[in-house]
VOPAGU-2260 file (C-alpha; in pm, 1 decimal, decimal comma):
REM VOPAGU-2260
SITE   aa  ch    i         X         Y         Z
SITE  MET   A    0   -4552,1   -1130,1   -1561,5
SITE  ARG   A    1   -4314,8    -933,2   -1335,5
SITE  LEU   A    2   -4184,0   -1102,9   -1024,7
SITE  ALA   A    3   -4341,4    -821,6    -821,3
SITE  GLY   A    4   -4673,4    -908,9    -975,9
SITE  LEU   A    5   -4632,0   -1273,5    -887,8
SITE  LEU   A    6   -4559,4   -1183,3    -529,2
SITE  SER   A    7   -4870,8    -971,9    -505,7
SITE  SER   A    8   -5087,6   -1268,2    -597,1
SITE  SER   A    9   -5213,4   -1454,8    -290,3
SITE  ASN   A   10   -5246,1   -1771,0    -498,8
SITE  GLU   A   11   -4874,4   -1768,6    -585,9
SITE  VAL   A   12   -4747,3   -1700,8    -237,5
SITE  ALA   A   13   -4974,9   -1921,6     -33,4
SITE  SER   A   14   -4676,0   -2103,5     109,5
SITE  GLY   A   15   -4327,9   -2007,8     226,7
SITE  THR   A   16   -4189,7   -2266,2     -15,6
SITE  GLY   A   17   -4344,6   -2084,6    -309,4
SITE  MET   A   18   -4197,4   -1758,1    -189,4
SITE  SER   A   19   -3853,4   -1916,2    -148,6
SITE  LEU   A   20   -3863,3   -2051,6    -502,0
SITE  LEU   A   21   -3967,6   -1720,9    -652,4
SITE  LEU   A   22   -3700,1   -1532,2    -463,1
SITE  ALA   A   23   -3437,7   -1782,0    -573,2
SITE  LEU   A   24   -3554,4   -1738,9    -931,9
SITE  GLY   A   25   -3537,8   -1363,9    -891,6
SITE  CYS   A   26   -3181,0   -1391,1    -772,1
SITE  PHE   A   27   -3095,7   -1625,1   -1058,9
SITE  PHE   A   28   -3233,0   -1389,5   -1321,8
SITE  ARG   A   29   -3077,6   -1087,8   -1154,2
SITE  LEU   A   30   -2728,9   -1234,8   -1173,3
SITE  GLY   A   31   -2779,4   -1452,3   -1479,8
SITE  ALA   A   32   -2700,8   -1820,6   -1509,9
SITE  SER   A   33   -2328,6   -1750,3   -1547,4
SITE  GLY   A   34   -2311,1   -1551,3   -1223,4
SITE  LYS   A   35   -2265,6   -1221,0   -1406,5
SITE  ILE   A   36   -2492,2    -920,7   -1386,6
SITE  ALA   A   37   -2791,3    -964,9   -1613,1
SITE  SER   A   38   -2842,6    -730,1   -1905,6
SITE  SER   A   39   -3049,3    -416,8   -1864,1
SITE  LYS   A   40   -3318,6    -575,6   -2076,8
SITE  THR   A   41   -3331,6    -883,0   -1852,4
SITE  ARG   A   42   -3339,7    -667,2   -1541,5
SITE  SER   A   43   -3637,4    -472,8   -1677,1
SITE  VAL   A   44   -3834,7    -798,6   -1713,0
SITE  PHE   A   45   -3730,2    -957,5   -1384,7
SITE  LYS   A   46   -3720,6    -645,3   -1174,1
SITE  SER   A   47   -3770,9    -753,2    -813,9
SITE  PRO   A   48   -3880,1    -527,6    -528,7
SITE  SER   A   49   -3645,5    -463,7    -240,6
SITE  PRO   A   50   -3627,3    -727,7      37,5
SITE  LEU   A   51   -3758,4    -468,7     285,4
SITE  SER   A   52   -4070,2    -396,7      79,8
SITE  LEU   A   53   -4134,6    -769,4      43,2
SITE  TRP   A   54   -4111,2    -822,0     417,9
SITE  ARG   A   55   -4355,4    -537,7     481,5
SITE  ASN   A   56   -4594,2    -696,6     232,5
SITE  VAL   A   57   -4572,7   -1031,0     415,1
SITE  SER   A   58   -4618,4    -871,5     757,9
SITE  GLU   A   59   -4930,8    -689,3     642,6
SITE  ARG   A   60   -5085,8   -1017,7     527,5
SITE  GLY   A   61   -5079,2   -1161,6     882,4
SITE  TRP   A   62   -4901,0   -1484,9     792,4
SITE  GLY   A   63   -4805,9   -1736,5    1060,0
SITE  GLU   A   64   -4467,9   -1759,6    1228,2
SITE  VAL   A   65   -4355,3   -2062,6    1024,8
SITE  GLU   A   66   -4434,9   -1895,6     694,1
SITE  LYS   A   67   -4271,8   -1572,1     810,9
SITE  GLY   A   68   -3958,7   -1762,3     911,8
SITE  MET   A   69   -3928,8   -1925,0     572,6
SITE  VAL   A   70   -3983,4   -1596,9     395,1
SITE  LEU   A   71   -3726,9   -1421,2     615,7
SITE  THR   A   72   -3472,3   -1690,0     529,6
SITE  SER   A   73   -3544,7   -1637,8     162,2
SITE  LEU   A   74   -3506,7   -1262,1     194,8
SITE  LEU   A   75   -3169,4   -1305,2     360,0
SITE  LEU   A   76   -3060,8   -1529,4      74,1
SITE  LEU   A   77   -3180,6   -1272,2    -176,5
SITE  THR   A   78   -2984,5    -999,4      -0,1
SITE  ALA   A   79   -2673,0   -1216,7       8,1
SITE  CYS   A   80   -2688,3   -1277,1    -366,5
SITE  GLN   A   81   -2659,4    -906,6    -446,3
SITE  PRO   A   82   -2353,8    -853,1    -669,7
SITE  ALA   A   83   -2040,7    -746,4    -477,0
SITE  GLU   A   84   -1854,7    -432,4    -572,2
SITE  GLN   A   85   -1619,8    -502,9    -859,7
SITE  PRO   A   86   -1242,5    -464,8    -810,1
SITE  LEU   A   87   -1107,6    -127,2    -913,6
SITE  VAL   A   88    -853,9    -125,6   -1196,2
SITE  ILE   A   89    -579,0     127,1   -1118,8
SITE  PRO   A   90    -366,5     228,2   -1421,0
SITE  GLU   A   91      -3,2     117,7   -1404,5
SITE  PRO   A   92     297,5     219,4   -1617,0
SITE  GLU   A   93     354,8     -18,9   -1907,9
SITE  SER   A   94     717,9     -69,0   -1804,9
SITE  PHE   A   95     615,8    -203,0   -1461,8
SITE  ALA   A   96     524,0    -561,4   -1389,9
SITE  ALA   A   97     165,8    -568,3   -1262,3
SITE  ILE   A   98      96,6    -528,4    -892,2
SITE  ILE   A   99      15,1    -859,4    -725,6
SITE  TYR   A  100    -320,7    -809,9    -552,5
SITE  PRO   A  101    -404,3   -1054,8    -272,2
SITE  PRO   A  102    -716,1   -1258,8    -350,4
SITE  ASP   A  103    -877,9   -1165,1     -18,5
SITE  ASN   A  104    -819,6    -790,7     -57,9
SITE  PRO   A  105    -887,7    -659,2    -407,4
SITE  THR   A  106    -893,5    -281,2    -431,9
SITE  THR   A  107   -1248,2    -139,8    -452,6
SITE  ARG   A  108   -1376,6     216,4    -460,0
SITE  ALA   A  109   -1518,3     181,4    -110,5
SITE  GLY   A  110   -1202,6      23,5      30,5
SITE  LEU   A  111    -967,5     269,6    -138,3
SITE  ALA   A  112   -1159,0     576,1     -17,5
SITE  LEU   A  113   -1182,1     429,8     330,7
SITE  GLY   A  114    -809,9     352,4     339,7
SITE  ARG   A  115    -724,0     702,0     222,6
SITE  ASP   A  116    -925,6     865,7     498,3
SITE  LEU   A  117    -794,9     630,1     767,0
SITE  PHE   A  118    -435,7     690,3     651,4
SITE  PHE   A  119    -459,2    1061,8     724,8
SITE  ASP   A  120    -681,0    1039,8    1033,0
SITE  PRO   A  121    -517,7    1045,0    1379,7
SITE  ILE   A  122    -808,4     837,4    1511,2
SITE  LEU   A  123    -580,4     535,2    1467,6
SITE  SER   A  124    -346,2     655,2    1743,4
SITE  VAL   A  125    -416,9     614,9    2113,2
SITE  ASP   A  126    -450,3     987,1    2179,7
SITE  SER   A  127    -577,1    1084,7    1831,8
SITE  THR   A  128    -271,5    1300,5    1756,5
SITE  ILE   A  129     -68,1    1088,6    1512,6
SITE  SER   A  130    -181,3     949,7    1177,7
SITE  CYS   A  131      -0,5     739,4     919,9
SITE  GLY   A  132      28,0    1062,2     721,2
SITE  THR   A  133     218,5    1230,1    1004,8
SITE  CYS   A  134     527,8    1022,5     921,3
SITE  HIS   A  135     441,6     962,2     555,8
SITE  GLN   A  136     370,7    1301,2     399,0
SITE  PRO   A  137     273,0    1313,9      29,4
SITE  GLU   A  138     486,4    1620,8     -46,7
SITE  ARG   A  139     795,5    1434,9      80,0
SITE  ALA   A  140     720,1    1118,6    -120,2
SITE  PHE   A  141     559,7     982,0     197,2
SITE  THR   A  142     847,4    1040,0     438,2
SITE  ASP   A  143     866,2    1302,2     716,5
SITE  GLY   A  144    1200,4    1482,6     682,4
SITE  LEU   A  145    1321,2    1365,6    1025,0
SITE  GLU   A  146    1615,6    1146,9    1122,1
SITE  LYS   A  147    1379,4     929,5    1322,2
SITE  SER   A  148    1003,4     959,1    1331,9
SITE  ILE   A  149     825,7    1120,2    1627,2
SITE  GLY   A  150     527,5     933,7    1770,9
SITE  ILE   A  151     270,1    1004,6    2042,0
SITE  TYR   A  152     378,5    1218,1    2338,0
SITE  GLY   A  153     691,1    1318,0    2144,7
SITE  ARG   A  154     842,1     971,2    2165,2
SITE  VAL   A  155    1128,6     914,4    1920,2
SITE  GLY   A  156    1105,5     604,9    1702,7
SITE  ARG   A  157    1384,1     360,2    1630,3
SITE  ARG   A  158    1439,7     440,1    1263,8
SITE  ASN   A  159    1392,5     675,8     972,8
SITE  ALA   A  160    1048,6     664,5     807,2
SITE  PRO   A  161    1080,5     477,2     474,7
SITE  GLY   A  162     908,6     627,8     171,3
SITE  LEU   A  163     601,0     466,2      20,3
SITE  THR   A  164     667,0     532,5    -348,9
SITE  ASN   A  165     545,7     224,8    -541,9
SITE  VAL   A  166     519,8      29,9    -216,8
SITE  GLY   A  167     250,3    -188,4    -371,4
SITE  TYR   A  168     513,5    -343,8    -597,6
SITE  LEU   A  169     731,5    -454,3    -306,1
SITE  TYR   A  170     600,4    -807,3    -280,2
SITE  GLU   A  171     873,0    -967,0     -66,8
SITE  THR   A  172     914,2    -796,0     271,9
SITE  LEU   A  173     858,8    -449,4     417,2
SITE  PHE   A  174    1020,0    -221,5     677,0
SITE  TRP   A  175    1394,2    -167,2     705,0
SITE  ASP   A  176    1427,9    -507,4     872,5
SITE  GLY   A  177    1168,6    -693,5     664,0
SITE  ARG   A  178     948,7    -787,8     955,9
SITE  ALA   A  179     624,4    -766,5     754,6
SITE  ASP   A  180     549,2    -998,5     464,5
SITE  ASN   A  181     290,4    -781,6     291,4
SITE  LEU   A  182     114,0    -445,8     303,9
SITE  GLU   A  183    -179,7    -579,5     503,4
SITE  ALA   A  184      55,8    -694,0     779,3
SITE  GLN   A  185     277,3    -386,3     750,6
SITE  ALA   A  186     -14,1    -153,2     821,1
SITE  LEU   A  187     -74,5    -316,1    1158,9
SITE  HIS   A  188     272,6    -255,9    1304,0
SITE  PRO   A  189     284,4     124,2    1355,9
SITE  ILE   A  190     -51,5     125,3    1533,2
SITE  ALA   A  191      69,6    -148,3    1767,7
SITE  GLU   A  192     404,0      23,5    1834,8
SITE  ALA   A  193     422,1     213,4    2165,7
SITE  ASN   A  194     662,2     477,7    2031,4
SITE  GLU   A  195     461,4     541,1    1716,4
SITE  MET   A  196      82,1     538,6    1745,3
SITE  GLY   A  197      42,8     398,7    2095,0
SITE  GLY   A  198       6,3      24,3    2072,3
SITE  SER   A  199    -363,3     -17,5    2160,7
SITE  TRP   A  200    -558,8    -201,2    1892,8
SITE  PRO   A  201    -856,1    -266,9    2126,2
SITE  LEU   A  202    -898,6     107,9    2174,7
SITE  VAL   A  203    -867,8     178,7    1802,1
SITE  ILE   A  204   -1125,4     -87,3    1714,7
SITE  SER   A  205   -1359,4      48,3    1982,6
SITE  LYS   A  206   -1334,3     398,5    1836,0
SITE  LEU   A  207   -1407,5     273,6    1484,2
SITE  ARG   A  208   -1704,8      64,0    1593,9
SITE  GLY   A  209   -1861,9     371,0    1749,3
SITE  HIS   A  210   -1775,2     612,1    1468,4
SITE  ALA   A  211   -2075,9     744,1    1276,6
SITE  ASP   A  212   -1885,1     762,9     946,7
SITE  TYR   A  213   -1626,8     485,1     957,3
SITE  TRP   A  214   -1842,9     199,8    1085,5
SITE  PRO   A  215   -2094,8     200,9     795,1
SITE  ARG   A  216   -1808,1     243,0     549,0
SITE  LEU   A  217   -1626,1     -54,1     698,8
SITE  GLN   A  218   -1948,4    -251,1     663,5
SITE  LYS   A  219   -1975,7    -157,3     296,2
SITE  ALA   A  220   -1608,2    -216,8     214,0
SITE  PHE   A  221   -1579,8    -557,7     380,5
SITE  GLY   A  222   -1935,1    -687,8     407,8
SITE  LEU   A  223   -1949,9    -670,2     787,2
SITE  THR   A  224   -2288,6    -725,1     949,2
SITE  ALA   A  225   -2206,5    -687,9    1318,7
SITE  LYS   A  226   -1963,0    -465,2    1503,7
SITE  LYS   A  227   -1803,1    -763,9    1674,7
SITE  GLU   A  228   -1680,5    -877,3    1332,7
SITE  LEU   A  229   -1450,0    -575,7    1295,9
SITE  THR   A  230   -1085,1    -666,2    1356,6
SITE  PRO   A  231    -746,5    -498,9    1300,1
SITE  ASP   A  232    -718,0    -700,3     978,6
SITE  HIS   A  233    -996,5    -494,7     819,8
SITE  VAL   A  234    -812,9    -172,9     903,5
SITE  GLY   A  235    -492,7    -319,1     762,5
SITE  LYS   A  236    -672,4    -414,7     441,5
SITE  ALA   A  237    -816,1     -66,0     393,3
SITE  LEU   A  238    -477,4      98,7     450,7
SITE  ALA   A  239    -313,4    -149,6     213,4
SITE  GLN   A  240    -562,5     -64,8     -61,4
SITE  PHE   A  241    -469,7     302,6     -38,7
SITE  GLN   A  242     -97,3     232,7     -29,3
SITE  ARG   A  243    -117,7      11,3    -339,2
SITE  SER   A  244    -255,8     310,0    -527,3
SITE  LEU   A  245      63,6     513,3    -465,5
SITE  ILE   A  246     215,8     463,3    -809,6
SITE  SER   A  247     498,9     679,2    -942,6
SITE  GLY   A  248     623,1     637,3   -1300,0
SITE  ASP   A  249     650,4     981,4   -1460,2
SITE  SER   A  250     998,8    1106,2   -1371,9
SITE  LYS   A  251    1245,6    1244,9   -1623,9
SITE  TYR   A  252    1419,0     906,9   -1611,7
SITE  ASP   A  253    1093,7     742,5   -1728,7
SITE  ARG   A  254    1045,3     994,6   -2007,3
SITE  VAL   A  255    1401,7     940,9   -2128,2
SITE  GLU   A  256    1339,9     565,5   -2129,3
SITE  GLN   A  257    1027,4     630,1   -2337,8
SITE  GLY   A  258    1228,6     838,4   -2584,0
SITE  VAL   A  259    1040,7    1164,3   -2527,1
SITE  GLU   A  260    1318,5    1347,4   -2338,6
SITE  THR   A  261    1696,9    1336,0   -2322,9
SITE  TYR   A  262    1948,6    1378,3   -2042,8
SITE  ASP   A  263    2169,6    1682,9   -2027,9
SITE  GLU   A  264    2545,8    1623,4   -2024,6
SITE  LEU   A  265    2578,2    1595,1   -1647,4
SITE  GLU   A  266    2275,0    1366,8   -1611,2
SITE  ALA   A  267    2409,0    1142,4   -1889,5
SITE  LEU   A  268    2740,9    1117,7   -1705,8
SITE  GLY   A  269    2561,8    1017,2   -1386,1
SITE  HIS   A  270    2347,7     764,1   -1573,8
SITE  ALA   A  271    2663,2     603,9   -1714,1
SITE  ILE   A  272    2822,3     580,0   -1368,5
SITE  PHE   A  273    2503,1     447,2   -1206,2
SITE  PHE   A  274    2460,1     169,5   -1462,8
SITE  ASP   A  275    2832,1      84,2   -1496,4
SITE  LEU   A  276    2849,6     166,8   -1867,1
SITE  ALA   A  277    3228,8     168,2   -1832,6
SITE  ASP   A  278    3205,4    -211,4   -1838,3
SITE  ASP   A  279    3177,6    -177,1   -2216,4
SITE  PRO   A  280    3543,2    -127,2   -2321,2
SITE  SER   A  281    3446,7       7,2   -2662,0
SITE  GLY   A  282    3170,5     238,1   -2540,5
SITE  GLU   A  283    3155,4     614,2   -2493,5
SITE  PHE   A  284    3211,6     586,6   -2117,0
SITE  ALA   A  285    3483,4     319,8   -2119,5
SITE  ASN   A  286    3725,2     515,0   -1900,8
SITE  LEU   A  287    3477,9     607,5   -1626,3
SITE  PRO   A  288    3468,9     459,1   -1277,4
SITE  THR   A  289    3173,2     229,2   -1213,9
SITE  GLY   A  290    2919,8     327,4    -948,2
SITE  GLU   A  291    2798,9     -26,6    -870,9
SITE  CYS   A  292    2458,3     126,1    -788,4
SITE  ALA   A  293    2221,2     -77,9   -1002,2
SITE  HIS   A  294    2321,0    -410,7    -846,2
SITE  CYS   A  295    2097,1    -321,8    -553,0
SITE  HIS   A  296    1894,2     -28,7    -688,8
SITE  THR   A  297    1749,3    -214,9    -983,0
SITE  PRO   A  298    1501,9     -45,7   -1219,7
SITE  PRO   A  299    1217,5       7,6   -1265,0
SITE  HIS   A  300    1163,0      47,1    -888,6
SITE  PHE   A  301    1530,6     102,6    -810,2
SITE  THR   A  302    1536,4    -161,3    -538,6
SITE  ASN   A  303    1597,9    -534,7    -547,7
SITE  GLN   A  304    1411,3    -571,2    -215,3
SITE  ARG   A  305    1711,9    -750,1     -62,4
SITE  PHE   A  306    1909,8    -686,7     255,9
SITE  PHE   A  307    2267,8    -561,4     271,4
SITE  ASN   A  308    2529,5    -416,6     500,1
SITE  ASN   A  309    2643,0    -107,6     310,9
SITE  GLY   A  310    2940,4     -26,1     533,2
SITE  LEU   A  311    2787,5     236,7     757,9
SITE  ASP   A  312    2947,7     114,7    1082,3
SITE  LEU   A  313    3276,4     -43,4    1175,1
SITE  ALA   A  314    3210,4    -388,7    1318,1
SITE  ARG   A  315    3504,7    -610,0    1396,9
SITE  ASP   A  316    3254,6    -859,6    1527,9
SITE  LEU   A  317    2899,1    -910,8    1398,9
SITE  ALA   A  318    2773,0    -869,8    1753,7
SITE  ASP   A  319    2899,0    -508,7    1755,3
SITE  PHE   A  320    2606,6    -360,5    1560,7
SITE  GLU   A  321    2393,5    -133,0    1776,1
SITE  ASP   A  322    2094,7    -197,6    1548,2
SITE  ALA   A  323    2085,9    -561,1    1440,2
SITE  GLY   A  324    1850,5    -482,2    1150,7
SITE  ARG   A  325    1752,3    -790,9     955,9
SITE  GLY   A  326    1943,3   -1008,3    1202,8
SITE  ALA   A  327    1692,1    -929,3    1477,1
SITE  ILE   A  328    1419,8   -1087,2    1262,1
SITE  THR   A  329    1600,3   -1388,4    1116,9
SITE  LYS   A  330    1821,4   -1452,7    1423,9
SITE  ASN   A  331    2102,0   -1525,7    1177,7
SITE  PRO   A  332    2423,5   -1357,2    1303,4
SITE  PHE   A  333    2536,5   -1289,7     944,9
SITE  ASP   A  334    2223,4   -1075,1     889,6
SITE  ARG   A  335    2315,2    -835,3    1169,6
SITE  GLY   A  336    2357,7    -479,5    1047,3
SITE  MET   A  337    2176,1    -553,0     721,8
SITE  PHE   A  338    1883,9    -340,8     603,6
SITE  ARG   A  339    1645,8    -355,4     309,6
SITE  THR   A  340    1750,3    -167,6      -2,5
SITE  PRO   A  341    1520,2     137,0     -30,7
SITE  THR   A  342    1378,0     260,9    -358,5
SITE  LEU   A  343    1556,5     556,3    -517,8
SITE  ARG   A  344    1244,6     690,6    -685,7
SITE  ASN   A  345    1181,2    1041,0    -556,9
SITE  ILE   A  346    1500,8    1006,6    -353,6
SITE  SER   A  347    1572,0    1380,4    -374,5
SITE  LEU   A  348    1259,3    1442,3    -165,8
SITE  THR   A  349    1318,9    1190,9     111,7
SITE  ALA   A  350    1617,2    1328,6     310,9
SITE  PRO   A  351    1766,2    1246,9     556,1
SITE  TYR   A  352    1900,1     910,6     445,8
SITE  MET   A  353    1984,4     560,7     572,2
SITE  HIS   A  354    1785,3     355,3     822,8
SITE  ASP   A  355    1873,8     597,2    1104,3
SITE  GLY   A  356    1867,4     921,0     904,7
SITE  ARG   A  357    2234,8     991,1     970,6
SITE  MET   A  358    2306,3    1146,5     628,6
SITE  LYS   A  359    2150,6    1485,9     571,3
SITE  ASN   A  360    2171,1    1503,2     192,6
SITE  LEU   A  361    2253,3    1302,4    -119,1
SITE  ALA   A  362    2602,1    1452,6    -141,7
SITE  GLU   A  363    2684,2    1281,7     188,7
SITE  VAL   A  364    2541,9     953,8      57,7
SITE  ILE   A  365    2756,5     969,1    -256,1
SITE  ASP   A  366    3065,8    1052,2     -49,9
SITE  HIS   A  367    2997,4     750,4     170,3
SITE  TYR   A  368    2982,0     506,3    -119,7
SITE  ASN   A  369    3277,5     672,8    -290,6
SITE  SER   A  370    3481,5     609,4      24,8
SITE  GLY   A  371    3405,1     237,4      29,2
SITE  GLY   A  372    3241,1     243,6     369,8
SITE  GLN   A  373    3364,6      80,2     688,0
SITE  TYR   A  374    3470,0    -276,8     753,5
SITE  ALA   A  375    3235,7    -553,9     858,8
SITE  GLU   A  376    3254,7    -922,1     779,8
SITE  ASN   A  377    2918,5    -907,2     601,7
SITE  ARG   A  378    2967,7    -576,9     416,8
SITE  SER   A  379    2836,8    -599,5      59,9
SITE  ALA   A  380    3097,2    -686,0    -204,4
SITE  ASN   A  381    2959,9    -399,0    -412,2
SITE  VAL   A  382    3068,8    -142,5    -151,3
SITE  PHE   A  383    3431,7     -45,0    -214,4
SITE  PRO   A  384    3621,3     277,5    -299,1
SITE  LEU   A  385    3490,0     406,8    -633,8
SITE  GLY   A  386    3739,0     680,8    -718,1
SITE  LEU   A  387    3480,8     935,0    -836,3
SITE  ASP   A  388    3607,9    1288,6    -889,9
SITE  LYS   A  389    3411,5    1605,2    -814,3
SITE  ARG   A  390    3243,1    1625,5   -1154,7
SITE  GLN   A  391    3155,1    1258,3   -1157,8
SITE  LYS   A  392    2993,9    1287,2    -816,4
SITE  ALA   A  393    2797,0    1586,4    -943,4
SITE  GLY   A  394    2685,4    1380,5   -1241,0
SITE  LEU   A  395    2565,9    1097,0   -1018,0
SITE  LEU   A  396    2368,9    1346,9    -809,8
SITE  ALA   A  397    2214,7    1497,5   -1124,0
SITE  PHE   A  398    2102,3    1154,0   -1238,8
SITE  LEU   A  399    1944,1    1072,7    -901,8
SITE  GLN   A  400    1744,6    1394,4    -933,3
SITE  THR   A  401    1594,3    1268,4   -1260,1
SITE  LEU   A  402    1411,4    1005,4   -1053,9
SITE  THR   A  403    1183,4    1273,8    -905,0
SITE  ASP   A  404     819,5    1253,1   -1014,4
SITE  THR   A  405     647,5    1583,3    -936,6
SITE  SER   A  406     311,7    1453,4   -1060,0
SITE  PHE   A  407     328,5    1186,1    -790,6
SITE  VAL   A  408     389,3    1418,8    -496,5
SITE  ASN   A  409     129,9    1667,8    -625,3
SITE  ASN   A  410    -140,0    1409,1    -697,7
SITE  GLU   A  411    -455,1    1517,9    -513,8
SITE  ASN   A  412    -567,0    1154,0    -491,2
SITE  TYR   A  413    -275,0    1090,6    -255,6
SITE  ARG   A  414    -363,2    1370,1     -15,1
SITE  PRO   A  415    -623,8    1386,3     262,3
SITE  ARG   A  416    -980,7    1440,0     144,1
SITE  ARG   A  417   -1076,5    1618,0     466,0
SITE  PRO   A  418    -897,8    1823,8     732,0
SITE  ARG   A  419    -688,2    1591,7     947,5
SITE  GLY   A  420    -858,4    1489,0    1267,2
SITE  GLU   A  421   -1207,6    1570,7    1145,4
């Protein structure tokens, strides 16, 4: 007999206890003894009506308050045992180590779509004029082309907008100074920053609670039942889910590594300089200068996620740095003037360069490293005069351009699904 049939029998549901037991059994058979979704055959036998229809049935019977209370409790339990949305499996390149997903924020279809829309929606700023996508534009590998980002009311930010290529793989720290430990925390900072999106989380949360589209989607994505439950953490989780989907692994460099393409002569020269192939005295490139690049820009993501002083500013004393960088976070004087190594994937699309955007193009960047940079007590040991000639510098530039992934910047899944601000 179907569970619905049992519930329609007054003899079987004469007490709230009987109802509770039947509902518990329905939940058990729906999920299966192992906690997994039951087979389609099992579901056809134990097909239960919706909790709402059951409650209407009970109300029409004129049961007492005690019985109704017990039934209501059972219905709530039945609703709670509905299977949660399964985590979404996003394809990753075979050469990449798998993304580490936090246990409390697996990527789901609802969360990913929500994060995507919130990322490009200026509703997250105080005056609804600036979105995450304002400073992180897909066509620029999620940078903005400015020396320093511009926030609400035209306010200039402190630093250059870092790109978001493969940001989900950066499991140590984020931002130029490493002040966020993970993507969930990182997403909260720009909204709380006065020179970026305005710094008013209470206002943002109020707008989302009253939004006809976002509030029900937040409920679905995170299982919220009351508006008072919504916090900035839920917004951070949605944005993090979208950012973890920003995977780039189809550049010419990747295809060469896979054996399906080859470098031209200039690119091969740059590859040899980048990876210090001159260290092999019997190799083809034995007489080349070494670029010392891969010590910090380590494949496959072309960053080791560490902090270095790369000789940008002369500092006879560590207190001389105008921007303390990592030192402002750790309070360690030796960390002053150090910044996190950025990824070089899609680097040709992310000008201007350095934490303050001081270098307009990659030619300037190569000239800087070729010069050996300026003195500071904590300057990296890998920054010293390289002795590259004109052709060798051109080769290094050609190799850096092989790290561009056009399929990444043209991926429609990484662009807004609706007009911004709608």
